[in-house]
N, C-alpha and C positions, 0 to 999 in steps of 0.2 A: 773252756775246750777249745782247741785249734780247728780253723776251718780247712781242713784237709783240700775240699772241694776249690777253693779258692786259691790255694798253694799249687795244687794240681794243674789249673789254669796258667799260673805264671810261669811254671815248667814248660807246657805245651805253648805258650807264646816266644819264649827262647829258643824253642827246640827247631827253627827252621832257620835256613840262611838268609832267605829273603827278609825276614823279620828281623834278624840280627844287622842286615845291611841297613834296615827302615831305622833301628835303633840308634845306629852308627851316625846316619844322616840327622837325624833329629837332636843329637847330642849339641849341636851348634845354637839350638833354639827352635822356634815354632817353624814349622814349614807348611806350604798347602800342599794341596794333593798332587798339583801339576810340578812342583819341586821334587817332591817324592818320587814322580815318575820318570824325570829326566836322573836323577841320583841313581835310580834302581833298573833302568832300562826293563821295566816289565809293562804290561797291559794295564789299562783302569780296571778292568774285572777283576785282575789278579792282585793288585794295590788294594780293592775294596774288601777281598778275601781277608787278607793279610791283616789288614786294619781294621776288623772289625774283630778278630782275634785277641790284638794286641789291646783292644778298647775294653773288649769282656773281661780280659784277664786285669784290667785296670793298671795296665803297664804305660798306655798313651791317654790321652785325652783329646776329645776332638770338639771342634766348634765349627757351627755352620757361617759363612760370610758371603752372602749373595749365591753367586753359584759354586763356590768353592768351598771345599772342607779343610781345615787348617787343624795339625794335629802337633803336639808337645810331648815331651817323656813326663809322666806322671810320677815324680821321685817317692812320693806317699806310698804309693801303690809298690813301687819296687822296694821299698824299704822293708815291707812284710817278708818279702821272699828273702831277702838279707838278713832279717832277725831268724827267721825260720834255719835258714844256712849256718848262721854262726852258731846255734843251739844246737846243731847236730853233727858238728864238726870236733 
């Protein structure tokens, strides 16, 4: 049985311009929140909101080091969405 709730969260994660820009910034590798703030030109509360959605969808992984959060793309989390799309094309 397919987990449609999880697939739906992934679609939500990809449905916002700032989150797509975030993924674009992360495609070159892990970034700290401070680097993402510069890349996106948004405030910290807005970044936190978007990162929560991306992490909840299992599209991005987060780790804390000191006072900063570091983010990276979770390719395994994205593969589930790619597989779903391939099955329905």
